[in-house]
PLY file of the C-alpha trace (Angstrom):
ply
format ascii 1.0
element vertex 455
property float x
property float y
property float z
element edge 454
property int vertex1
property int vertex2
end_header
71.87 135.62 56.48
73.26 132.13 56.18
75.60 131.26 59.01
78.65 129.57 57.73
80.00 126.80 59.91
83.73 126.76 60.09
84.48 123.08 60.03
87.90 121.99 61.16
88.40 118.31 60.83
86.21 115.43 61.89
84.90 115.17 65.44
85.04 111.41 65.11
88.70 111.53 64.12
89.56 114.25 66.65
87.94 112.39 69.54
89.59 109.16 68.49
93.01 110.81 68.23
92.63 112.64 71.56
91.49 109.56 73.46
94.05 107.33 71.81
96.82 109.82 72.49
95.64 110.21 76.06
95.67 106.45 76.50
99.26 106.33 75.27
100.30 109.05 77.71
98.55 107.34 80.63
100.18 104.02 79.77
103.58 105.70 79.65
102.97 107.49 82.97
101.77 104.24 84.55
104.93 102.51 83.36
107.22 105.31 84.55
105.52 105.81 87.91
105.13 102.14 88.79
108.67 101.29 87.72
110.05 104.26 89.63
108.08 103.25 92.72
109.20 99.63 92.38
112.81 100.75 91.97
112.51 102.93 95.07
111.00 100.13 97.15
113.52 97.57 95.90
116.42 99.95 96.50
115.13 100.74 99.99
114.92 97.04 100.73
118.53 96.52 99.61
119.61 99.59 101.62
117.91 98.24 104.76
119.70 94.90 104.42
123.03 96.58 103.67
122.52 98.85 106.69
121.73 95.90 108.94
124.79 94.01 107.68
127.09 97.01 108.07
125.66 97.88 111.50
126.10 94.33 112.79
129.81 94.52 111.88
130.25 98.03 113.24
128.54 97.14 116.51
131.33 94.63 117.23
134.02 97.32 117.08
136.07 97.53 120.28
139.52 98.71 121.30
141.60 95.73 122.44
145.26 96.01 123.40
145.41 99.53 122.05
144.06 98.54 118.63
140.60 98.75 117.10
139.28 95.28 116.35
136.05 94.05 114.79
134.34 90.69 114.57
132.37 89.47 111.57
129.06 87.89 112.61
127.95 85.20 110.19
124.57 86.89 109.82
126.14 90.15 108.65
126.97 88.67 105.26
124.53 85.76 105.04
121.62 88.22 105.03
122.99 89.63 101.75
122.51 86.37 99.84
120.37 86.79 96.71
119.06 84.53 93.97
121.42 86.24 91.52
124.43 85.56 93.78
125.33 89.22 94.08
128.90 89.85 95.12
129.62 91.54 98.43
132.63 93.71 99.27
133.67 95.53 102.40
136.28 97.97 103.65
137.17 98.90 107.22
139.14 102.00 108.16
140.44 103.40 111.42
140.62 107.11 110.71
142.52 107.34 107.43
144.23 103.99 108.00
143.02 100.89 106.18
142.34 97.86 108.40
140.71 95.17 106.32
138.72 94.39 103.19
139.04 95.86 99.70
141.36 98.87 99.79
140.23 100.17 96.38
136.52 100.02 97.24
135.16 103.58 96.70
133.97 104.88 100.07
132.78 108.39 101.03
135.02 110.73 102.99
134.09 111.53 106.60
131.08 109.18 106.90
128.51 110.25 109.53
128.39 108.57 112.92
124.70 109.14 113.62
123.29 107.72 110.37
124.24 105.51 107.45
125.33 106.96 104.12
124.38 105.20 100.89
126.14 105.80 97.57
126.38 104.19 94.15
129.84 103.49 92.78
131.66 101.57 90.07
133.92 98.85 91.44
135.73 96.30 89.28
133.64 97.49 86.33
130.31 96.84 88.09
127.75 99.11 89.69
127.63 98.55 93.45
125.57 100.00 96.27
127.75 101.09 99.20
126.54 101.58 102.79
128.95 103.39 105.11
128.85 104.42 108.72
131.41 105.38 111.32
131.66 104.94 115.06
133.74 106.72 117.67
135.59 104.43 120.08
137.11 105.84 123.25
140.48 104.38 124.15
143.22 105.23 126.57
144.94 107.37 123.95
141.75 109.26 123.05
138.89 108.81 120.60
139.27 106.76 117.45
136.96 106.79 114.48
136.24 103.41 112.90
134.24 103.30 109.67
132.74 100.26 107.96
131.60 100.14 104.32
129.64 97.22 102.89
128.96 97.10 99.14
126.84 94.77 97.05
126.35 94.39 93.32
122.83 94.97 91.98
122.23 91.99 89.71
119.24 90.74 91.70
117.80 94.25 91.89
118.15 94.63 88.11
116.43 91.27 87.52
113.49 92.29 89.72
113.15 95.65 87.99
113.29 94.03 84.54
110.51 91.62 85.49
108.39 94.44 86.89
109.05 96.54 83.78
107.85 93.76 81.48
104.69 93.23 83.51
103.92 96.92 83.75
104.59 97.33 80.02
102.06 94.58 79.26
99.50 96.21 81.56
100.16 99.58 79.95
99.87 98.07 76.46
96.60 96.37 77.36
95.31 99.60 78.83
96.29 101.45 75.65
94.60 98.92 73.34
91.37 98.89 75.35
91.29 102.67 75.60
91.76 102.99 71.83
88.80 100.68 71.25
86.76 102.81 73.65
87.73 105.95 71.71
86.31 104.55 68.46
83.11 103.48 70.21
82.69 106.82 72.02
83.05 108.70 68.70
80.00 106.95 67.19
77.53 106.86 70.11
76.22 109.03 72.91
78.41 109.80 75.89
75.73 109.53 78.58
76.61 106.02 79.75
80.29 106.85 79.63
79.76 109.93 81.77
77.78 107.92 84.32
80.50 105.29 84.47
83.12 108.00 84.83
81.24 109.56 87.74
80.86 106.16 89.40
84.61 105.51 89.25
85.49 109.07 90.28
83.45 108.82 93.50
85.54 105.88 94.64
88.22 106.18 97.27
91.88 105.59 96.44
91.80 102.05 97.88
88.47 100.92 96.39
89.37 98.28 93.82
86.06 96.38 93.89
84.56 95.43 90.51
82.04 97.73 88.82
78.65 96.11 89.47
76.34 98.72 87.93
74.64 97.51 84.70
76.07 99.04 81.51
75.20 98.76 77.81
76.49 95.78 75.92
78.91 97.94 73.96
80.61 99.05 77.19
80.84 95.52 78.55
84.37 94.81 77.25
85.60 98.10 78.66
84.09 97.52 82.10
85.24 93.89 82.09
88.77 94.97 81.28
88.59 97.67 83.97
87.46 95.09 86.52
90.25 92.78 85.40
92.78 95.60 85.76
91.54 96.47 89.25
91.62 92.79 90.19
95.23 92.56 89.05
96.11 95.75 90.92
94.37 94.46 94.04
96.25 91.18 93.72
99.52 93.07 93.28
98.88 95.11 96.43
98.01 91.96 98.37
101.21 90.31 97.14
103.21 93.31 98.32
101.68 93.08 101.80
102.26 89.31 101.88
105.87 89.87 100.87
106.43 92.33 103.72
104.80 89.97 106.21
106.78 86.95 104.97
110.03 88.94 104.94
109.44 90.11 108.52
108.68 86.54 109.62
111.76 85.12 107.91
113.94 87.79 109.50
112.60 87.32 113.03
113.05 83.53 113.11
116.83 83.44 112.48
117.29 86.53 114.66
115.72 84.69 117.59
118.14 81.79 117.04
121.15 84.11 116.84
120.02 85.93 119.99
119.74 82.71 121.98
123.26 81.72 120.93
124.59 85.19 121.75
123.00 85.11 125.21
124.40 81.66 125.83
127.86 82.82 124.84
127.46 85.92 127.02
126.95 83.75 130.07
130.27 81.97 129.45
132.42 84.98 128.54
134.32 86.59 131.43
136.23 89.47 129.82
134.43 92.79 130.05
135.33 93.80 126.49
133.94 90.57 125.06
130.82 90.86 127.19
130.30 94.42 125.98
130.61 93.28 122.36
128.12 90.47 122.90
125.74 92.80 124.69
125.93 95.16 121.71
125.18 92.24 119.45
122.15 91.22 121.52
120.89 94.79 121.44
121.28 94.97 117.64
119.41 91.68 117.32
116.62 93.00 119.57
116.33 96.13 117.45
116.17 94.11 114.24
113.63 91.70 115.72
111.45 94.54 116.97
111.64 96.26 113.58
110.63 93.03 111.83
107.72 92.59 114.24
106.48 96.11 113.72
106.85 95.80 109.94
104.62 92.75 110.21
102.15 94.73 112.33
102.24 97.61 109.85
101.59 95.26 106.93
98.59 93.81 108.77
97.26 97.30 109.57
97.58 98.35 105.93
95.81 95.25 104.65
92.99 95.12 107.20
92.53 98.90 107.06
91.76 98.73 103.35
89.32 95.86 103.93
87.82 96.98 107.24
85.27 94.57 108.70
83.58 96.55 111.45
81.98 95.00 114.50
81.04 96.25 117.96
84.21 96.33 120.08
84.27 96.93 123.84
87.41 99.03 124.26
87.36 98.59 128.05
87.39 94.81 127.73
90.09 94.95 125.03
92.32 97.19 127.14
91.70 95.13 130.27
93.01 92.01 128.49
96.04 93.95 127.24
96.82 95.27 130.71
96.69 91.74 132.12
99.04 90.43 129.43
101.51 93.31 129.71
101.57 93.59 133.52
104.42 91.01 133.86
106.50 93.13 131.48
105.72 96.22 133.56
106.60 94.38 136.77
110.10 93.69 135.42
110.71 97.46 135.51
108.74 98.02 138.74
106.18 100.04 136.77
102.55 100.17 137.82
100.18 99.61 134.87
96.56 100.65 135.49
93.31 101.11 133.56
90.75 103.82 134.39
87.31 104.06 132.77
84.11 106.04 133.26
81.82 103.33 131.91
81.33 101.10 128.85
83.10 102.22 125.67
81.68 100.59 122.54
83.13 101.31 119.10
82.28 99.90 115.68
85.61 98.80 114.30
88.21 96.08 113.85
89.15 94.52 117.19
92.51 93.22 115.97
93.60 96.60 114.61
92.50 98.43 117.75
94.30 95.95 119.99
97.43 96.34 117.86
97.35 100.14 118.20
96.83 100.04 121.98
99.61 97.47 122.45
102.12 99.63 120.60
101.22 102.70 122.65
101.45 100.82 125.97
104.73 99.23 124.92
106.15 102.68 124.10
105.01 104.03 127.47
106.65 101.15 129.34
109.85 101.53 127.33
110.32 105.22 128.14
109.05 105.21 131.73
111.57 105.21 134.60
111.43 102.44 137.18
108.91 102.70 140.03
106.58 105.01 138.08
103.03 104.68 136.77
101.62 104.11 133.30
97.92 104.91 133.10
95.38 104.07 130.40
92.34 106.31 130.67
89.18 105.54 128.66
86.65 108.38 128.37
83.27 107.84 126.74
81.63 111.22 127.43
81.26 113.52 125.63
83.41 111.78 122.99
85.13 108.43 123.01
88.88 108.68 123.58
91.75 106.61 124.97
94.74 108.28 126.68
98.03 106.53 127.46
100.02 108.49 130.04
103.51 107.82 131.35
106.04 109.52 133.64
108.94 109.50 131.21
110.90 112.40 129.69
108.02 113.41 127.43
108.19 114.61 123.83
110.54 117.18 122.38
108.25 120.09 121.50
109.95 120.55 118.14
109.38 116.90 117.20
105.73 116.35 118.21
104.39 117.12 114.74
106.67 114.54 113.05
106.92 111.67 115.54
103.94 109.78 114.07
105.68 109.47 110.68
107.11 106.18 109.49
110.50 105.25 111.00
110.70 108.61 112.80
112.21 108.47 116.30
112.88 111.21 118.82
116.33 112.57 119.55
116.37 110.87 122.97
115.40 107.44 121.57
118.89 106.31 120.55
119.34 104.30 123.75
116.00 102.51 123.38
115.22 99.53 121.19
112.71 100.58 118.56
111.93 101.03 114.87
109.91 104.25 114.72
106.69 102.48 113.67
104.70 102.30 116.92
103.06 105.72 116.66
102.63 105.26 112.91
100.64 102.07 113.46
98.46 103.76 116.09
97.87 106.77 113.82
96.85 104.67 110.82
94.51 102.52 112.94
92.71 105.49 114.48
92.43 107.23 111.08
90.91 104.08 109.54
88.26 104.30 112.28
87.55 107.96 111.48
89.50 109.40 114.41
92.77 111.14 115.02
95.84 110.91 117.25
97.33 113.70 119.34
100.59 113.93 121.32
101.28 116.23 124.24
103.39 116.57 127.36
101.83 116.36 130.81
102.23 119.39 133.10
103.49 117.17 135.90
105.98 115.47 133.58
105.69 112.64 131.13
103.97 112.06 127.79
100.34 111.60 126.83
99.20 109.95 123.59
95.48 110.30 122.90
93.32 108.46 120.39
90.10 110.35 119.66
87.29 108.40 117.97
0 1
1 2
2 3
3 4
4 5
5 6
6 7
7 8
8 9
9 10
10 11
11 12
12 13
13 14
14 15
15 16
16 17
17 18
18 19
19 20
20 21
21 22
22 23
23 24
24 25
25 26
26 27
27 28
28 29
29 30
30 31
31 32
32 33
33 34
34 35
35 36
36 37
37 38
38 39
39 40
40 41
41 42
42 43
43 44
44 45
45 46
46 47
47 48
48 49
49 50
50 51
51 52
52 53
53 54
54 55
55 56
56 57
57 58
58 59
59 60
60 61
61 62
62 63
63 64
64 65
65 66
66 67
67 68
68 69
69 70
70 71
71 72
72 73
73 74
74 75
75 76
76 77
77 78
78 79
79 80
80 81
81 82
82 83
83 84
84 85
85 86
86 87
87 88
88 89
89 90
90 91
91 92
92 93
93 94
94 95
95 96
96 97
97 98
98 99
99 100
100 101
101 102
102 103
103 104
104 105
105 106
106 107
107 108
108 109
109 110
110 111
111 112
112 113
113 114
114 115
115 116
116 117
117 118
118 119
119 120
120 121
121 122
122 123
123 124
124 125
125 126
126 127
127 128
128 129
129 130
130 131
131 132
132 133
133 134
134 135
135 136
136 137
137 138
138 139
139 140
140 141
141 142
142 143
143 144
144 145
145 146
146 147
147 148
148 149
149 150
150 151
151 152
152 153
153 154
154 155
155 156
156 157
157 158
158 159
159 160
160 161
161 162
162 163
163 164
164 165
165 166
166 167
167 168
168 169
169 170
170 171
171 172
172 173
173 174
174 175
175 176
176 177
177 178
178 179
179 180
180 181
181 182
182 183
183 184
184 185
185 186
186 187
187 188
188 189
189 190
190 191
191 192
192 193
193 194
194 195
195 196
196 197
197 198
198 199
199 200
200 201
201 202
202 203
203 204
204 205
205 206
206 207
207 208
208 209
209 210
210 211
211 212
212 213
213 214
214 215
215 216
216 217
217 218
218 219
219 220
220 221
221 222
222 223
223 224
224 225
225 226
226 227
227 228
228 229
229 230
230 231
231 232
232 233
233 234
234 235
235 236
236 237
237 238
238 239
239 240
240 241
241 242
242 243
243 244
244 245
245 246
246 247
247 248
248 249
249 250
250 251
251 252
252 253
253 254
254 255
255 256
256 257
257 258
258 259
259 260
260 261
261 262
262 263
263 264
264 265
265 266
266 267
267 268
268 269
269 270
270 271
271 272
272 273
273 274
274 275
275 276
276 277
277 278
278 279
279 280
280 281
281 282
282 283
283 284
284 285
285 286
286 287
287 288
288 289
289 290
290 291
291 292
292 293
293 294
294 295
295 296
296 297
297 298
298 299
299 300
300 301
301 302
302 303
303 304
304 305
305 306
306 307
307 308
308 309
309 310
310 311
311 312
312 313
313 314
314 315
315 316
316 317
317 318
318 319
319 320
320 321
321 322
322 323
323 324
324 325
325 326
326 327
327 328
328 329
329 330
330 331
331 332
332 333
333 334
334 335
335 336
336 337
337 338
338 339
339 340
340 341
341 342
342 343
343 344
344 345
345 346
346 347
347 348
348 349
349 350
350 351
351 352
352 353
353 354
354 355
355 356
356 357
357 358
358 359
359 360
360 361
361 362
362 363
363 364
364 365
365 366
366 367
367 368
368 369
369 370
370 371
371 372
372 373
373 374
374 375
375 376
376 377
377 378
378 379
379 380
380 381
381 382
382 383
383 384
384 385
385 386
386 387
387 388
388 389
389 390
390 391
391 392
392 393
393 394
394 395
395 396
396 397
397 398
398 399
399 400
400 401
401 402
402 403
403 404
404 405
405 406
406 407
407 408
408 409
409 410
410 411
411 412
412 413
413 414
414 415
415 416
416 417
417 418
418 419
419 420
420 421
421 422
422 423
423 424
424 425
425 426
426 427
427 428
428 429
429 430
430 431
431 432
432 433
433 434
434 435
435 436
436 437
437 438
438 439
439 440
440 441
441 442
442 443
443 444
444 445
445 446
446 447
447 448
448 449
449 450
450 451
451 452
452 453
453 454
């Protein structure tokens, strides 16, 4: 019996169509995902600046002579300057009464007092991003709610997104063209080398963008060369993103330090309690912004060095001893005793700068939350496993929040009175995970918190 082969089309054509179509889909997904991510990051950056501007105005709100008054720090609007000269609008309300700004600026009803609310709106025929927050002031005649809205047009944001879209479209187009060429080649030759290359790439981690060094046939050279070029461009793009974060944090901290020195100088000359309170609020807001910028810089460094880890033997006892010596004056200001306890040498193969950064953030957190005349202990244990515990005598962690406190920009419910950005535990967690360990949080039976890094 002759077996009849049911032929349906050409394998060459089918494989070429499938691979070409797949390349088109991947290019489209790459474009959509990267542009969406870029839009999210750019929007978050604008929101952070809007929030800082709005908060700096709101923090000056006081009741003077029976009326709510606000000052406008120069930095609150100068930080909104963009290359596209975006326009900035604001509106200030006391309850339902309009105080100052643009009365027809669309603002949300009943803005929250504990967090900022961001909305998009059309104002004067243009799309604007509006940040709103309220604050309760206590006067002689009872509480008053003051809300501040700051809006900014999005011309600069649109320019950035258009540039990114063009670049991503070119990358996607190049990827599509190269993949189509690969489809025609794969249809006329064996797939063994392609399978081996696929397995080699698949075994890589998500952050491994090193060039493919394994020898390949001449026919696959253009494909591998293009892949290496793509990974090089992606690696360069990631490095540029980290450099941007670091540069932005540096450029924010420098003017903040200048503003803080002027605010402190003015505080020494002001005699009225209300003015002093306003200046003290301003200094606190500057401290919070400066600390956030510093920790963003630390986080950028952790991300970059973590992806390019250069391990060496690190003596954790020596590293912590140097940190304790440097941070003891800060502890003495609060009458806190800072001590280091070890059970012997503690050697770890890792990045000394990252480890020091993680320990410094944990010790800083412990000092910040510890009451005066208490102890902060750093305990290094090398047997049976290497671990570092930072213990304080503060209020401890809220049991319901322990599982989320190490997330980015997450702060506990009792942290509103402390200067911070919510990145300290995140930095420590990412450092210990890069070194193959884990972080754990718990409350001490005798009171206080304990953060442990297990290596």
